[in-house]
PDB file of the backbone (N, CA, C, O) and the ligand in Angstrom, with CONECT records:
HET     ZN  A 101       1
ATOM      1  N   MET A   1       0.859  -1.144  -0.177  1.00  0.00           N
ATOM      2  CA  MET A   1      -0.024   0.013   0.021  1.00  0.00           C
ATOM      3  C   MET A   1       0.799   1.240  -0.060  1.00  0.00           C
ATOM      4  O   MET A   1       1.950   1.198   0.374  1.00  0.00           O
ATOM      5  N   ILE A   2       0.281   2.424  -0.618  1.00  0.00           N
ATOM      6  CA  ILE A   2       1.160   3.601  -0.731  1.00  0.00           C
ATOM      7  C   ILE A   2       0.868   4.394   0.455  1.00  0.00           C
ATOM      8  O   ILE A   2      -0.258   4.405   0.954  1.00  0.00           O
ATOM      9  N   SER A   3       1.897   5.089   0.944  1.00  0.00           N
ATOM     10  CA  SER A   3       1.613   5.936   1.948  1.00  0.00           C
ATOM     11  C   SER A   3       1.985   7.321   1.653  1.00  0.00           C
ATOM     12  O   SER A   3       3.182   7.553   1.487  1.00  0.00           O
ATOM     13  N   PHE A   4       1.185   8.220   1.568  1.00  0.00           N
ATOM     14  CA  PHE A   4       1.569   9.568   1.326  1.00  0.00           C
ATOM     15  C   PHE A   4       0.511  10.532   2.015  1.00  0.00           C
ATOM     16  O   PHE A   4      -0.091  11.450   1.458  1.00  0.00           O
ATOM     17  N   ARG A   5       0.418  10.172   3.222  1.00  0.00           N
ATOM     18  CA  ARG A   5      -0.242  11.149   4.085  1.00  0.00           C
ATOM     19  C   ARG A   5       0.590  12.392   4.424  1.00  0.00           C
ATOM     20  O   ARG A   5       0.001  13.457   4.613  1.00  0.00           O
ATOM     21  N   LYS A   6       1.683  12.332   4.496  1.00  0.00           N
ATOM     22  CA  LYS A   6       2.616  13.530   4.821  1.00  0.00           C
ATOM     23  C   LYS A   6       3.208  14.102   3.798  1.00  0.00           C
ATOM     24  O   LYS A   6       3.556  15.273   3.955  1.00  0.00           O
ATOM     25  N   LYS A   7       3.469  13.452   2.525  1.00  0.00           N
ATOM     26  CA  LYS A   7       4.072  14.008   1.569  1.00  0.00           C
ATOM     27  C   LYS A   7       3.312  13.658   0.105  1.00  0.00           C
ATOM     28  O   LYS A   7       2.576  12.679  -0.016  1.00  0.00           O
ATOM     29  N   CYS A   8       3.570  14.506  -0.876  1.00  0.00           N
ATOM     30  CA  CYS A   8       2.840  14.189  -2.207  1.00  0.00           C
ATOM     31  C   CYS A   8       3.383  12.999  -2.834  1.00  0.00           C
ATOM     32  O   CYS A   8       4.593  12.775  -2.823  1.00  0.00           O
ATOM     33  N   PRO A   9       2.548  12.237  -3.376  1.00  0.00           N
ATOM     34  CA  PRO A   9       2.951  11.095  -3.987  1.00  0.00           C
ATOM     35  C   PRO A   9       3.686  11.441  -5.375  1.00  0.00           C
ATOM     36  O   PRO A   9       3.210  12.274  -6.146  1.00  0.00           O
ATOM     37  N   GLU A  10       4.778  10.802  -5.620  1.00  0.00           N
ATOM     38  CA  GLU A  10       5.442  11.132  -7.028  1.00  0.00           C
ATOM     39  C   GLU A  10       4.597  10.934  -8.213  1.00  0.00           C
ATOM     40  O   GLU A  10       4.566  11.648  -9.216  1.00  0.00           O
ATOM     41  N   ALA A  11       3.927   9.895  -7.974  1.00  0.00           N
ATOM     42  CA  ALA A  11       3.044   9.436  -9.254  1.00  0.00           C
ATOM     43  C   ALA A  11       1.608   9.985  -9.144  1.00  0.00           C
ATOM     44  O   ALA A  11       0.691   9.304  -9.603  1.00  0.00           O
ATOM     45  N   ILE A  12       1.367  11.123  -8.588  1.00  0.00           N
ATOM     46  CA  ILE A  12       0.048  11.668  -8.403  1.00  0.00           C
ATOM     47  C   ILE A  12      -0.686  11.705  -9.665  1.00  0.00           C
ATOM     48  O   ILE A  12      -1.892  11.463  -9.621  1.00  0.00           O
ATOM     49  N   ALA A  13      -0.118  11.981 -10.814  1.00  0.00           N
ATOM     50  CA  ALA A  13      -0.947  11.956 -12.203  1.00  0.00           C
ATOM     51  C   ALA A  13      -1.483  10.556 -12.387  1.00  0.00           C
ATOM     52  O   ALA A  13      -2.667  10.348 -12.652  1.00  0.00           O
ATOM     53  N   ASP A  14      -0.603   9.623 -12.244  1.00  0.00           N
ATOM     54  CA  ASP A  14      -1.046   8.238 -12.562  1.00  0.00           C
ATOM     55  C   ASP A  14      -2.185   7.878 -11.448  1.00  0.00           C
ATOM     56  O   ASP A  14      -3.243   7.335 -11.765  1.00  0.00           O
ATOM     57  N   LEU A  15      -1.859   8.235 -10.129  1.00  0.00           N
ATOM     58  CA  LEU A  15      -2.750   7.884  -9.119  1.00  0.00           C
ATOM     59  C   LEU A  15      -4.087   8.529  -9.197  1.00  0.00           C
ATOM     60  O   LEU A  15      -5.126   7.990  -8.816  1.00  0.00           O
ATOM     61  N   ALA A  16      -3.992   9.792  -9.745  1.00  0.00           N
ATOM     62  CA  ALA A  16      -5.253  10.532 -10.071  1.00  0.00           C
ATOM     63  C   ALA A  16      -6.165   9.768 -11.030  1.00  0.00           C
ATOM     64  O   ALA A  16      -7.340   9.460 -10.831  1.00  0.00           O
ATOM     65  N   GLU A  17      -5.403   9.512 -12.127  1.00  0.00           N
ATOM     66  CA  GLU A  17      -6.165   8.612 -13.255  1.00  0.00           C
ATOM     67  C   GLU A  17      -6.797   7.410 -12.567  1.00  0.00           C
ATOM     68  O   GLU A  17      -8.015   7.234 -12.592  1.00  0.00           O
ATOM     69  N   LEU A  18      -5.918   6.551 -11.926  1.00  0.00           N
ATOM     70  CA  LEU A  18      -6.624   5.395 -11.351  1.00  0.00           C
ATOM     71  C   LEU A  18      -7.793   5.586 -10.258  1.00  0.00           C
ATOM     72  O   LEU A  18      -8.722   4.791 -10.119  1.00  0.00           O
ATOM     73  N   TYR A  19      -7.611   6.742  -9.516  1.00  0.00           N
ATOM     74  CA  TYR A  19      -8.712   7.225  -8.660  1.00  0.00           C
ATOM     75  C   TYR A  19     -10.065   7.489  -9.359  1.00  0.00           C
ATOM     76  O   TYR A  19     -11.153   7.046  -8.992  1.00  0.00           O
ATOM     77  N   LEU A  20      -9.811   8.319 -10.474  1.00  0.00           N
ATOM     78  CA  LEU A  20     -10.946   8.687 -11.218  1.00  0.00           C
ATOM     79  C   LEU A  20     -11.570   7.402 -11.886  1.00  0.00           C
ATOM     80  O   LEU A  20     -12.772   7.471 -12.144  1.00  0.00           O
ATOM     81  N   LEU A  21     -11.017   6.439 -12.145  1.00  0.00           N
ATOM     82  CA  LEU A  21     -11.460   5.183 -12.795  1.00  0.00           C
ATOM     83  C   LEU A  21     -11.866   4.239 -11.761  1.00  0.00           C
ATOM     84  O   LEU A  21     -12.405   3.179 -12.077  1.00  0.00           O
ATOM     85  N   SER A  22     -11.636   4.563 -10.507  1.00  0.00           N
ATOM     86  CA  SER A  22     -12.029   3.702  -9.231  1.00  0.00           C
ATOM     87  C   SER A  22     -11.345   2.401  -9.348  1.00  0.00           C
ATOM     88  O   SER A  22     -11.926   1.328  -9.181  1.00  0.00           O
ATOM     89  N   ARG A  23      -9.954   2.537  -9.672  1.00  0.00           N
ATOM     90  CA  ARG A  23      -9.044   1.303  -9.869  1.00  0.00           C
ATOM     91  C   ARG A  23      -8.199   1.160  -8.677  1.00  0.00           C
ATOM     92  O   ARG A  23      -7.533   0.132  -8.556  1.00  0.00           O
ATOM     93  N   LEU A  24      -8.154   2.078  -7.787  1.00  0.00           N
ATOM     94  CA  LEU A  24      -7.242   2.164  -6.539  1.00  0.00           C
ATOM     95  C   LEU A  24      -7.621   1.098  -5.568  1.00  0.00           C
ATOM     96  O   LEU A  24      -8.798   0.755  -5.450  1.00  0.00           O
ATOM     97  N   ALA A  25      -6.699   0.585  -4.898  1.00  0.00           N
ATOM     98  CA  ALA A  25      -7.082  -0.327  -3.832  1.00  0.00           C
ATOM     99  C   ALA A  25      -7.769   0.441  -2.787  1.00  0.00           C
ATOM    100  O   ALA A  25      -7.517   1.643  -2.706  1.00  0.00           O
ATOM    101  N   PRO A  26      -8.639  -0.119  -1.943  1.00  0.00           N
ATOM    102  CA  PRO A  26      -9.513   0.690  -0.964  1.00  0.00           C
ATOM    103  C   PRO A  26      -8.454   1.517  -0.009  1.00  0.00           C
ATOM    104  O   PRO A  26      -8.613   2.726   0.156  1.00  0.00           O
ATOM    105  N   ASP A  27      -7.457   0.866   0.561  1.00  0.00           N
ATOM    106  CA  ASP A  27      -6.554   1.652   1.521  1.00  0.00           C
ATOM    107  C   ASP A  27      -5.982   2.736   0.720  1.00  0.00           C
ATOM    108  O   ASP A  27      -5.975   3.866   1.208  1.00  0.00           O
ATOM    109  N   ASP A  28      -5.433   2.508  -0.610  1.00  0.00           N
ATOM    110  CA  ASP A  28      -4.838   3.630  -1.320  1.00  0.00           C
ATOM    111  C   ASP A  28      -5.847   4.852  -1.727  1.00  0.00           C
ATOM    112  O   ASP A  28      -5.522   6.036  -1.820  1.00  0.00           O
ATOM    113  N   ASN A  29      -6.998   4.359  -1.924  1.00  0.00           N
ATOM    114  CA  ASN A  29      -8.099   5.283  -2.235  1.00  0.00           C
ATOM    115  C   ASN A  29      -8.438   6.338  -1.064  1.00  0.00           C
ATOM    116  O   ASN A  29      -8.739   7.521  -1.227  1.00  0.00           O
ATOM    117  N   ARG A  30      -8.320   5.631   0.171  1.00  0.00           N
ATOM    118  CA  ARG A  30      -8.729   6.376   1.344  1.00  0.00           C
ATOM    119  C   ARG A  30      -7.400   7.405   1.682  1.00  0.00           C
ATOM    120  O   ARG A  30      -7.579   8.541   2.123  1.00  0.00           O
ATOM    121  N   GLU A  31      -6.279   6.937   1.457  1.00  0.00           N
ATOM    122  CA  GLU A  31      -5.122   7.690   1.740  1.00  0.00           C
ATOM    123  C   GLU A  31      -5.034   8.811   0.760  1.00  0.00           C
ATOM    124  O   GLU A  31      -4.767   9.957   1.122  1.00  0.00           O
ATOM    125  N   LEU A  32      -5.261   8.480  -0.485  1.00  0.00           N
ATOM    126  CA  LEU A  32      -5.162   9.562  -1.525  1.00  0.00           C
ATOM    127  C   LEU A  32      -6.373  10.707  -1.279  1.00  0.00           C
ATOM    128  O   LEU A  32      -6.159  11.894  -1.527  1.00  0.00           O
ATOM    129  N   GLU A  33      -7.520  10.282  -0.823  1.00  0.00           N
ATOM    130  CA  GLU A  33      -8.591  11.338  -0.457  1.00  0.00           C
ATOM    131  C   GLU A  33      -8.286  12.127   0.555  1.00  0.00           C
ATOM    132  O   GLU A  33      -8.624  13.310   0.599  1.00  0.00           O
ATOM    133  N   GLU A  34      -7.468  11.394   1.657  1.00  0.00           N
ATOM    134  CA  GLU A  34      -7.136  12.307   3.018  1.00  0.00           C
ATOM    135  C   GLU A  34      -6.041  13.218   2.462  1.00  0.00           C
ATOM    136  O   GLU A  34      -6.055  14.403   2.797  1.00  0.00           O
ATOM    137  N   HIS A  35      -5.103  12.763   1.648  1.00  0.00           N
ATOM    138  CA  HIS A  35      -3.937  13.613   1.183  1.00  0.00           C
ATOM    139  C   HIS A  35      -4.581  14.834   0.379  1.00  0.00           C
ATOM    140  O   HIS A  35      -4.180  15.981   0.578  1.00  0.00           O
ATOM    141  N   LEU A  36      -5.526  14.565  -0.474  1.00  0.00           N
ATOM    142  CA  LEU A  36      -6.046  15.516  -1.202  1.00  0.00           C
ATOM    143  C   LEU A  36      -6.770  16.617  -0.423  1.00  0.00           C
ATOM    144  O   LEU A  36      -6.713  17.806  -0.736  1.00  0.00           O
ATOM    145  N   LEU A  37      -7.355  16.200   0.466  1.00  0.00           N
ATOM    146  CA  LEU A  37      -8.109  17.135   1.442  1.00  0.00           C
ATOM    147  C   LEU A  37      -7.315  18.326   2.028  1.00  0.00           C
ATOM    148  O   LEU A  37      -7.837  19.424   2.222  1.00  0.00           O
ATOM    149  N   SER A  38      -5.820  17.998   2.339  1.00  0.00           N
ATOM    150  CA  SER A  38      -5.028  19.039   2.652  1.00  0.00           C
ATOM    151  C   SER A  38      -3.977  19.390   1.700  1.00  0.00           C
ATOM    152  O   SER A  38      -3.044  20.052   2.153  1.00  0.00           O
ATOM    153  N   CYS A  39      -3.955  19.061   0.435  1.00  0.00           N
ATOM    154  CA  CYS A  39      -3.078  19.397  -0.408  1.00  0.00           C
ATOM    155  C   CYS A  39      -3.558  20.029  -1.780  1.00  0.00           C
ATOM    156  O   CYS A  39      -3.998  19.276  -2.648  1.00  0.00           O
ATOM    157  N   SER A  40      -3.494  21.204  -1.964  1.00  0.00           N
ATOM    158  CA  SER A  40      -4.282  21.864  -3.147  1.00  0.00           C
ATOM    159  C   SER A  40      -3.463  21.677  -4.449  1.00  0.00           C
ATOM    160  O   SER A  40      -3.921  21.865  -5.576  1.00  0.00           O
ATOM    161  N   ARG A  41      -2.234  21.295  -4.172  1.00  0.00           N
ATOM    162  CA  ARG A  41      -1.391  21.010  -5.519  1.00  0.00           C
ATOM    163  C   ARG A  41      -1.791  19.742  -6.120  1.00  0.00           C
ATOM    164  O   ARG A  41      -1.844  19.666  -7.347  1.00  0.00           O
ATOM    165  N   CYS A  42      -2.087  18.711  -5.368  1.00  0.00           N
ATOM    166  CA  CYS A  42      -2.465  17.375  -5.862  1.00  0.00           C
ATOM    167  C   CYS A  42      -3.910  17.570  -6.217  1.00  0.00           C
ATOM    168  O   CYS A  42      -4.288  16.889  -7.169  1.00  0.00           O
ATOM    169  N   MET A  43      -4.767  18.329  -5.673  1.00  0.00           N
ATOM    170  CA  MET A  43      -6.076  18.502  -5.799  1.00  0.00           C
ATOM    171  C   MET A  43      -6.221  19.106  -7.326  1.00  0.00           C
ATOM    172  O   MET A  43      -7.098  18.773  -8.123  1.00  0.00           O
ATOM    173  N   ASP A  44      -5.233  20.009  -7.551  1.00  0.00           N
ATOM    174  CA  ASP A  44      -5.280  20.732  -8.884  1.00  0.00           C
ATOM    175  C   ASP A  44      -4.915  19.523  -9.914  1.00  0.00           C
ATOM    176  O   ASP A  44      -5.610  19.402 -10.923  1.00  0.00           O
ATOM    177  N   ILE A  45      -4.011  18.774  -9.714  1.00  0.00           N
ATOM    178  CA  ILE A  45      -3.619  17.697 -10.633  1.00  0.00           C
ATOM    179  C   ILE A  45      -4.868  16.828 -10.821  1.00  0.00           C
ATOM    180  O   ILE A  45      -5.277  16.558 -11.950  1.00  0.00           O
ATOM    181  N   LEU A  46      -5.504  16.368  -9.643  1.00  0.00           N
ATOM    182  CA  LEU A  46      -6.893  15.804  -9.923  1.00  0.00           C
ATOM    183  C   LEU A  46      -7.836  16.364 -10.891  1.00  0.00           C
ATOM    184  O   LEU A  46      -8.370  15.796 -11.844  1.00  0.00           O
ATOM    185  N   ASP A  47      -7.947  17.519 -10.506  1.00  0.00           N
ATOM    186  CA  ASP A  47      -8.874  18.399 -11.468  1.00  0.00           C
ATOM    187  C   ASP A  47      -8.563  18.503 -12.914  1.00  0.00           C
ATOM    188  O   ASP A  47      -9.445  18.428 -13.769  1.00  0.00           O
ATOM    189  N   GLU A  48      -7.314  18.674 -13.187  1.00  0.00           N
ATOM    190  CA  GLU A  48      -6.725  18.576 -14.476  1.00  0.00           C
ATOM    191  C   GLU A  48      -7.074  17.331 -15.204  1.00  0.00           C
ATOM    192  O   GLU A  48      -7.509  17.365 -16.355  1.00  0.00           O
ATOM    193  N   THR A  49      -6.839  15.946 -14.368  1.00  0.00           N
ATOM    194  CA  THR A  49      -6.911  14.744 -14.898  1.00  0.00           C
ATOM    195  C   THR A  49      -8.504  14.474 -15.273  1.00  0.00           C
ATOM    196  O   THR A  49      -8.868  13.735 -16.187  1.00  0.00           O
ATOM    197  N   GLU A  50      -9.342  15.181 -14.430  1.00  0.00           N
ATOM    198  CA  GLU A  50     -10.652  14.815 -14.591  1.00  0.00           C
ATOM    199  C   GLU A  50     -11.156  15.709 -15.705  1.00  0.00           C
ATOM    200  O   GLU A  50     -12.053  15.301 -16.444  1.00  0.00           O
ATOM    201  N   HIS A  51     -10.669  16.801 -15.844  1.00  0.00           N
ATOM    202  CA  HIS A  51     -10.964  17.671 -17.101  1.00  0.00           C
ATOM    203  C   HIS A  51     -10.428  16.816 -18.371  1.00  0.00           C
ATOM    204  O   HIS A  51     -11.099  16.714 -19.397  1.00  0.00           O
ATOM    205  N   PHE A  52      -9.391  16.321 -18.238  1.00  0.00           N
ATOM    206  CA  PHE A  52      -8.933  15.531 -19.445  1.00  0.00           C
ATOM    207  C   PHE A  52      -9.838  14.432 -19.732  1.00  0.00           C
ATOM    208  O   PHE A  52     -10.153  14.172 -20.893  1.00  0.00           O
ATOM    209  N   PHE A  53     -10.278  13.765 -18.725  1.00  0.00           N
ATOM    210  CA  PHE A  53     -11.264  12.653 -18.822  1.00  0.00           C
ATOM    211  C   PHE A  53     -12.538  12.993 -19.525  1.00  0.00           C
ATOM    212  O   PHE A  53     -13.087  12.318 -20.396  1.00  0.00           O
ATOM    213  N   LYS A  54     -12.971  14.248 -18.976  1.00  0.00           N
ATOM    214  CA  LYS A  54     -14.367  14.801 -19.579  1.00  0.00           C
ATOM    215  C   LYS A  54     -14.133  14.944 -20.923  1.00  0.00           C
ATOM    216  O   LYS A  54     -14.891  14.367 -21.703  1.00  0.00           O
ATOM    217  N   SER A  55     -13.015  15.760 -21.434  1.00  0.00           N
ATOM    218  CA  SER A  55     -12.799  16.094 -22.862  1.00  0.00           C
ATOM    219  C   SER A  55     -12.710  14.778 -23.617  1.00  0.00           C
ATOM    220  O   SER A  55     -13.191  14.698 -24.747  1.00  0.00           O
ATOM    221  N   PHE A  56     -12.162  13.825 -23.082  1.00  0.00           N
ATOM    222  CA  PHE A  56     -12.205  12.396 -23.793  1.00  0.00           C
ATOM    223  C   PHE A  56     -13.504  11.841 -23.893  1.00  0.00           C
ATOM    224  O   PHE A  56     -13.807  11.267 -24.939  1.00  0.00           O
ATOM    225  N   ARG A  57     -14.336  11.925 -22.943  1.00  0.00           N
ATOM    226  CA  ARG A  57     -15.606  11.401 -23.029  1.00  0.00           C
ATOM    227  C   ARG A  57     -16.542  12.219 -23.992  1.00  0.00           C
ATOM    228  O   ARG A  57     -17.406  11.684 -24.687  1.00  0.00           O
ATOM    229  N   ASP A  58     -16.294  13.536 -23.966  1.00  0.00           N
ATOM    230  CA  ASP A  58     -16.977  14.300 -24.919  1.00  0.00           C
ATOM    231  C   ASP A  58     -16.729  14.228 -26.423  1.00  0.00           C
ATOM    232  O   ASP A  58     -17.584  14.425 -27.286  1.00  0.00           O
ATOM    233  N   ALA A  59     -15.448  13.921 -26.622  1.00  0.00           N
ATOM    234  CA  ALA A  59     -14.973  13.488 -28.002  1.00  0.00           C
ATOM    235  C   ALA A  59     -15.438  12.083 -28.241  1.00  0.00           C
ATOM    236  O   ALA A  59     -15.736  11.824 -29.407  1.00  0.00           O
ATOM    237  N   TYR A  60     -15.562  11.074 -27.297  1.00  0.00           N
ATOM    238  CA  TYR A  60     -16.006   9.981 -27.582  1.00  0.00           C
ATOM    239  C   TYR A  60     -17.521  10.116 -28.001  1.00  0.00           C
ATOM    240  O   TYR A  60     -17.992   9.547 -28.986  1.00  0.00           O
ATOM    241  N   ALA A  61     -18.168  10.859 -27.220  1.00  0.00           N
ATOM    242  CA  ALA A  61     -19.718  10.957 -27.489  1.00  0.00           C
ATOM    243  C   ALA A  61     -19.967  11.538 -29.037  1.00  0.00           C
ATOM    244  O   ALA A  61     -20.896  11.214 -29.776  1.00  0.00           O
ATOM    245  N   ARG A  62     -18.956  12.427 -29.315  1.00  0.00           N
ATOM    246  CA  ARG A  62     -19.244  12.903 -30.841  1.00  0.00           C
ATOM    247  C   ARG A  62     -18.891  11.721 -31.741  1.00  0.00           C
ATOM    248  O   ARG A  62     -19.642  11.401 -32.661  1.00  0.00           O
ATOM    249  N   PHE A  63     -17.626  10.996 -31.455  1.00  0.00           N
ATOM    250  CA  PHE A  63     -17.353   9.788 -32.183  1.00  0.00           C
ATOM    251  C   PHE A  63     -18.425   8.850 -32.324  1.00  0.00           C
ATOM    252  O   PHE A  63     -18.677   8.253 -33.371  1.00  0.00           O
ATOM    253  N   GLU A  64     -19.079   8.727 -31.199  1.00  0.00           N
ATOM    254  CA  GLU A  64     -20.096   7.600 -31.151  1.00  0.00           C
ATOM    255  C   GLU A  64     -21.417   8.145 -32.077  1.00  0.00           C
ATOM    256  O   GLU A  64     -22.127   7.375 -32.723  1.00  0.00           O
ATOM    257  N   ALA A  65     -21.590   9.445 -32.026  1.00  0.00           N
ATOM    258  CA  ALA A  65     -22.675   9.973 -32.725  1.00  0.00           C
ATOM    259  C   ALA A  65     -22.465   9.832 -34.228  1.00  0.00           C
ATOM    260  O   ALA A  65     -23.434   9.814 -34.988  1.00  0.00           O
ATOM    261  N   GLU A  66     -21.223   9.732 -34.661  1.00  0.00           N
ATOM    262  CA  GLU A  66     -20.909   9.688 -36.035  1.00  0.00           C
ATOM    263  C   GLU A  66     -20.888   8.275 -36.676  1.00  0.00           C
ATOM    264  O   GLU A  66     -21.016   8.043 -37.879  1.00  0.00           O
ATOM    265  N   LEU A  67     -20.696   7.311 -35.622  1.00  0.00           N
ATOM    266  CA  LEU A  67     -20.667   5.949 -36.130  1.00  0.00           C
ATOM    267  C   LEU A  67     -21.878   5.108 -35.878  1.00  0.00           C
ATOM    268  O   LEU A  67     -22.555   5.372 -34.884  1.00  0.00           O
ATOM    269  N   PRO A  68     -22.194   4.217 -36.594  1.00  0.00           N
ATOM    270  CA  PRO A  68     -23.307   3.163 -36.316  1.00  0.00           C
ATOM    271  C   PRO A  68     -22.809   2.326 -35.202  1.00  0.00           C
ATOM    272  O   PRO A  68     -21.635   1.957 -35.159  1.00  0.00           O
ATOM    273  N   GLN A  69     -23.713   2.011 -34.269  1.00  0.00           N
ATOM    274  CA  GLN A  69     -23.519   1.350 -33.048  1.00  0.00           C
ATOM    275  C   GLN A  69     -22.432   0.020 -33.161  1.00  0.00           C
ATOM    276  O   GLN A  69     -21.447  -0.063 -32.428  1.00  0.00           O
ATOM    277  N   PRO A  70     -22.724  -0.840 -34.039  1.00  0.00           N
ATOM    278  CA  PRO A  70     -21.855  -2.114 -34.152  1.00  0.00           C
ATOM    279  C   PRO A  70     -20.429  -1.731 -34.422  1.00  0.00           C
ATOM    280  O   PRO A  70     -19.572  -2.498 -33.983  1.00  0.00           O
ATOM    281  N   ALA A  71     -20.080  -0.764 -35.014  1.00  0.00           N
ATOM    282  CA  ALA A  71     -18.761  -0.345 -35.326  1.00  0.00           C
ATOM    283  C   ALA A  71     -17.952   0.171 -34.066  1.00  0.00           C
ATOM    284  O   ALA A  71     -16.759  -0.101 -33.924  1.00  0.00           O
ATOM    285  N   ILE A  72     -18.617   0.875 -33.228  1.00  0.00           N
ATOM    286  CA  ILE A  72     -18.164   1.260 -32.044  1.00  0.00           C
ATOM    287  C   ILE A  72     -17.738   0.096 -30.965  1.00  0.00           C
ATOM    288  O   ILE A  72     -16.669   0.059 -30.355  1.00  0.00           O
ATOM    289  N   GLU A  73     -18.732  -0.771 -30.878  1.00  0.00           N
ATOM    290  CA  GLU A  73     -18.641  -1.939 -30.057  1.00  0.00           C
ATOM    291  C   GLU A  73     -17.269  -2.901 -30.587  1.00  0.00           C
ATOM    292  O   GLU A  73     -16.431  -3.370 -29.817  1.00  0.00           O
ATOM    293  N   SER A  74     -17.272  -3.029 -31.787  1.00  0.00           N
ATOM    294  CA  SER A  74     -16.167  -3.763 -32.193  1.00  0.00           C
ATOM    295  C   SER A  74     -14.754  -3.007 -32.004  1.00  0.00           C
ATOM    296  O   SER A  74     -13.719  -3.626 -31.754  1.00  0.00           O
ATOM    297  N   CYS A  75     -14.805  -1.863 -32.123  1.00  0.00           N
ATOM    298  CA  CYS A  75     -13.385  -1.151 -31.993  1.00  0.00           C
ATOM    299  C   CYS A  75     -13.029  -0.751 -30.588  1.00  0.00           C
ATOM    300  O   CYS A  75     -11.862  -0.688 -30.203  1.00  0.00           O
ATOM    301  N   LEU A  76     -14.109  -0.473 -29.808  1.00  0.00           N
ATOM    302  CA  LEU A  76     -13.783  -0.184 -28.472  1.00  0.00           C
ATOM    303  C   LEU A  76     -14.015  -1.100 -27.420  1.00  0.00           C
ATOM    304  O   LEU A  76     -13.359  -1.031 -26.381  1.00  0.00           O
ATOM    305  N   GLY A  77     -14.954  -2.012 -27.613  1.00  0.00           N
ATOM    306  CA  GLY A  77     -15.262  -2.949 -26.669  1.00  0.00           C
ATOM    307  C   GLY A  77     -16.351  -2.524 -25.774  1.00  0.00           C
ATOM    308  O   GLY A  77     -16.580  -1.316 -25.816  1.00  0.00           O
ATOM    309  N   PRO A  78     -17.028  -3.175 -25.029  1.00  0.00           N
ATOM    310  CA  PRO A  78     -18.091  -2.973 -24.206  1.00  0.00           C
ATOM    311  C   PRO A  78     -17.633  -2.175 -22.889  1.00  0.00           C
ATOM    312  O   PRO A  78     -18.376  -1.386 -22.304  1.00  0.00           O
ATOM    313  N   THR A  79     -16.351  -2.467 -22.503  1.00  0.00           N
ATOM    314  CA  THR A  79     -15.978  -1.787 -21.012  1.00  0.00           C
ATOM    315  C   THR A  79     -15.970  -0.386 -21.056  1.00  0.00           C
ATOM    316  O   THR A  79     -16.348   0.238 -20.065  1.00  0.00           O
ATOM    317  N   LEU A  80     -15.569   0.232 -22.131  1.00  0.00           N
ATOM    318  CA  LEU A  80     -15.544   1.799 -22.222  1.00  0.00           C
ATOM    319  C   LEU A  80     -16.866   2.492 -22.266  1.00  0.00           C
ATOM    320  O   LEU A  80     -17.017   3.647 -21.867  1.00  0.00           O
ATOM    321  N   VAL A  81     -17.894   1.695 -22.802  1.00  0.00           N
ATOM    322  CA  VAL A  81     -19.329   2.197 -22.879  1.00  0.00           C
ATOM    323  C   VAL A  81     -19.942   2.501 -21.563  1.00  0.00           C
ATOM    324  O   VAL A  81     -20.673   3.478 -21.395  1.00  0.00           O
ATOM    325  N   VAL A  82     -19.600   1.554 -20.522  1.00  0.00           N
ATOM    326  CA  VAL A  82     -20.159   1.597 -19.221  1.00  0.00           C
ATOM    327  C   VAL A  82     -20.160   2.923 -18.519  1.00  0.00           C
ATOM    328  O   VAL A  82     -21.176   3.452 -18.066  1.00  0.00           O
ATOM    329  N   SER A  83     -18.812   3.478 -18.454  1.00  0.00           N
ATOM    330  CA  SER A  83     -18.875   4.809 -17.653  1.00  0.00           C
ATOM    331  C   SER A  83     -19.328   5.941 -18.351  1.00  0.00           C
ATOM    332  O   SER A  83     -18.937   6.995 -17.848  1.00  0.00           O
ATOM    333  N   HIS A  84     -20.008   6.049 -19.319  1.00  0.00           N
ATOM    334  CA  HIS A  84     -20.353   7.159 -20.120  1.00  0.00           C
ATOM    335  C   HIS A  84     -21.594   7.879 -19.804  1.00  0.00           C
ATOM    336  O   HIS A  84     -21.809   8.992 -20.284  1.00  0.00           O
ATOM    337  N   THR A  85     -22.497   7.236 -18.943  1.00  0.00           N
ATOM    338  CA  THR A  85     -23.564   8.000 -18.443  1.00  0.00           C
ATOM    339  C   THR A  85     -23.281   8.953 -17.188  1.00  0.00           C
ATOM    340  O   THR A  85     -23.997   9.907 -16.884  1.00  0.00           O
ATOM    341  N   ALA A  86     -22.106   8.544 -16.491  1.00  0.00           N
ATOM    342  CA  ALA A  86     -21.740   9.284 -15.384  1.00  0.00           C
ATOM    343  C   ALA A  86     -21.172  10.648 -15.431  1.00  0.00           C
ATOM    344  O   ALA A  86     -20.656  11.136 -14.425  1.00  0.00           O
ATOM    345  N   VAL A  87     -21.247  11.338 -16.643  1.00  0.00           N
ATOM    346  CA  VAL A  87     -20.711  12.641 -16.841  1.00  0.00           C
ATOM    347  C   VAL A  87     -21.509  13.689 -16.004  1.00  0.00           C
ATOM    348  O   VAL A  87     -21.195  14.879 -16.042  1.00  0.00           O
TER     349      VAL A  87
HETATM  350 ZN    ZN A 101       0.097  16.534  -2.446  1.00  0.00          ZN2+
END
């Protein structure tokens, strides 16, 4: 498990990405949340990552609108489709 209660994690950008995808282990998730509450620098990075994800989803939504449904499923697979209502 990662410990960054006192200092900023070096891989904060990667961790933010995993956090937003809900892929962090529960302990890491809790530690990261605690750190973010007291660290505006890492919070900014999380915001930027979230913004990037949102842009990606917007782009994906446009892409989806331009293609017939079966084509999307065959090139992106069903896993990416799941998170897209959560915007
Ligand atoms: Zn930090």
